[in-house]
Steps between C-alpha positions, in 0.01 A plus 500: 500500500209380297146486624520121532808523725335769708186290545707196601700706748185640660351149511814370671474777761134418562583131546784578742282743696220244521742233616637732769151580630397134496817388677459774761142391570603137535783601732268701721253214502770260617588740786144493633466120495589329824697179473705297742699298244739772385809597689542851634603776261781733594417855603682653204290304251180586686588870493595500130290221351479668159874549444590157640260325258686391184182526291471871576869552431469323161191703408673823603803417285273407206318833532829692498623309194175557312508872576865522392413326173212742438727799557774350281262416215333843523831687487644278226215537255400814318138599514 
């Protein structure tokens, strides 16, 4: 794994981590806003709002794939 690949992998992890934090903040902000136009949300979704959000699931899967690529590239190359 060359230094360029390593830098890109770290950059990808930083972007994914930033997106997760930003999405979490927006989600918490939406919970605190009071509105009467939305329908009620089921109790299961309210209890597990992070795992029921497809954005978080996609970011979690992207993080796992990036980490697997880093491990694969590190083990495949000879330092």
